[in-house]
LOPA-787259 format. One record per residue (C-alpha): residue number from 1; residue in one letter; chain; z, x, y. Coordinates in nm, 2 decimals, padded with zeros to 4 digits. Layout:
% LOPA-787259
{num:NUM&residuo:a&cadena:A&zz:Z&xx:X&yy:Y}
...
END
This chain:
% LOPA-787259
{num:1&residuo:x&cadena:A&zz:00.01&xx:-00.02&yy:00.00}
{num:2&residuo:x&cadena:A&zz:-00.12&xx:00.15&yy:00.35}
{num:3&residuo:x&cadena:A&zz:00.15&xx:00.18&yy:00.58}
{num:4&residuo:x&cadena:A&zz:00.10&xx:00.04&yy:00.91}
{num:5&residuo:x&cadena:A&zz:00.13&xx:00.25&yy:01.25}
{num:6&residuo:x&cadena:A&zz:00.27&xx:00.25&yy:01.52}
{num:7&residuo:x&cadena:A&zz:00.07&xx:00.05&yy:01.85}
{num:8&residuo:x&cadena:A&zz:00.00&xx:00.34&yy:02.12}
{num:9&residuo:x&cadena:A&zz:00.25&xx:00.12&yy:02.39}
{num:10&residuo:x&cadena:A&zz:00.53&xx:00.21&yy:02.12}
{num:11&residuo:x&cadena:A&zz:00.48&xx:00.52&yy:02.06}
{num:12&residuo:x&cadena:A&zz:00.47&xx:00.64&yy:02.44}
{num:13&residuo:x&cadena:A&zz:00.81&xx:00.43&yy:02.49}
{num:14&residuo:x&cadena:A&zz:00.98&xx:00.58&yy:02.21}
{num:15&residuo:x&cadena:A&zz:00.85&xx:00.92&yy:02.31}
{num:16&residuo:x&cadena:A&zz:01.04&xx:00.81&yy:02.68}
{num:17&residuo:x&cadena:A&zz:01.32&xx:00.75&yy:02.55}
{num:18&residuo:x&cadena:A&zz:01.38&xx:01.00&yy:02.30}
{num:19&residuo:x&cadena:A&zz:01.34&xx:01.24&yy:02.61}
{num:20&residuo:x&cadena:A&zz:01.64&xx:01.11&yy:02.85}
{num:21&residuo:x&cadena:A&zz:01.85&xx:01.09&yy:02.47}
{num:22&residuo:x&cadena:A&zz:01.78&xx:01.46&yy:02.46}
{num:23&residuo:x&cadena:A&zz:01.80&xx:01.50&yy:02.84}
{num:24&residuo:x&cadena:A&zz:02.15&xx:01.35&yy:02.80}
{num:25&residuo:x&cadena:A&zz:02.29&xx:01.59&yy:02.54}
{num:26&residuo:x&cadena:A&zz:02.16&xx:01.37&yy:02.19}
{num:27&residuo:x&cadena:A&zz:02.05&xx:01.58&yy:01.91}
{num:28&residuo:x&cadena:A&zz:01.66&xx:01.54&yy:01.77}
{num:29&residuo:x&cadena:A&zz:01.82&xx:01.44&yy:01.40}
{num:30&residuo:x&cadena:A&zz:01.96&xx:01.13&yy:01.50}
{num:31&residuo:x&cadena:A&zz:01.71&xx:00.98&yy:01.76}
{num:32&residuo:x&cadena:A&zz:01.46&xx:01.02&yy:01.51}
{num:33&residuo:x&cadena:A&zz:01.67&xx:00.87&yy:01.26}
{num:34&residuo:x&cadena:A&zz:01.74&xx:00.54&yy:01.53}
{num:35&residuo:x&cadena:A&zz:01.35&xx:00.50&yy:01.60}
{num:36&residuo:x&cadena:A&zz:01.28&xx:00.50&yy:01.22}
{num:37&residuo:x&cadena:A&zz:01.06&xx:00.81&yy:01.23}
{num:38&residuo:x&cadena:A&zz:01.06&xx:01.17&yy:01.12}
{num:39&residuo:x&cadena:A&zz:01.11&xx:01.45&yy:01.34}
{num:40&residuo:x&cadena:A&zz:00.75&xx:01.60&yy:01.22}
{num:41&residuo:x&cadena:A&zz:00.61&xx:01.24&yy:01.33}
{num:42&residuo:x&cadena:A&zz:00.78&xx:01.26&yy:01.65}
{num:43&residuo:x&cadena:A&zz:00.63&xx:01.65&yy:01.75}
{num:44&residuo:x&cadena:A&zz:00.30&xx:01.50&yy:01.65}
{num:45&residuo:x&cadena:A&zz:00.35&xx:01.25&yy:01.89}
{num:46&residuo:x&cadena:A&zz:00.46&xx:01.48&yy:02.11}
{num:47&residuo:x&cadena:A&zz:00.17&xx:01.69&yy:02.09}
{num:48&residuo:x&cadena:A&zz:-00.05&xx:01.40&yy:02.12}
{num:49&residuo:x&cadena:A&zz:00.05&xx:01.16&yy:02.36}
{num:50&residuo:x&cadena:A&zz:00.35&xx:01.39&yy:02.58}
{num:51&residuo:x&cadena:A&zz:00.17&xx:01.38&yy:02.92}
{num:52&residuo:x&cadena:A&zz:00.01&xx:01.05&yy:02.88}
{num:53&residuo:x&cadena:A&zz:00.09&xx:00.76&yy:03.08}
{num:54&residuo:x&cadena:A&zz:00.05&xx:00.44&yy:02.89}
{num:55&residuo:x&cadena:A&zz:-00.36&xx:00.36&yy:03.06}
{num:56&residuo:x&cadena:A&zz:-00.47&xx:00.74&yy:02.97}
{num:57&residuo:x&cadena:A&zz:-00.34&xx:00.70&yy:02.57}
{num:58&residuo:x&cadena:A&zz:-00.52&xx:00.37&yy:02.52}
{num:59&residuo:x&cadena:A&zz:-00.81&xx:00.53&yy:02.67}
{num:60&residuo:x&cadena:A&zz:-00.73&xx:00.87&yy:02.46}
{num:61&residuo:x&cadena:A&zz:-00.70&xx:00.57&yy:02.13}
{num:62&residuo:x&cadena:A&zz:-01.03&xx:00.40&yy:02.24}
{num:63&residuo:x&cadena:A&zz:-01.22&xx:00.73&yy:02.19}
{num:64&residuo:x&cadena:A&zz:-01.08&xx:00.81&yy:01.87}
{num:65&residuo:x&cadena:A&zz:-01.17&xx:00.50&yy:01.74}
{num:66&residuo:x&cadena:A&zz:-01.51&xx:00.52&yy:01.89}
{num:67&residuo:x&cadena:A&zz:-01.57&xx:00.81&yy:01.76}
{num:68&residuo:x&cadena:A&zz:-01.49&xx:00.77&yy:01.36}
{num:69&residuo:x&cadena:A&zz:-01.72&xx:00.45&yy:01.39}
{num:70&residuo:x&cadena:A&zz:-01.97&xx:00.69&yy:01.54}
{num:71&residuo:x&cadena:A&zz:-01.93&xx:00.95&yy:01.26}
END
């Protein structure tokens, strides 16, 4: 059974929440457990969506889907 991925806005919201909680001194391990993702997933998300705003992240996702369709 395939897993359903999170939406782009859910990912960017989770990353923002994680950054706030890290700044408050909480550990990455605790944050990832509360978000329901692994640390590796959080780092992958941060690498891909880290500095993007919501509209930029949506556009990136649209371009990825279009590239897959064209291939």
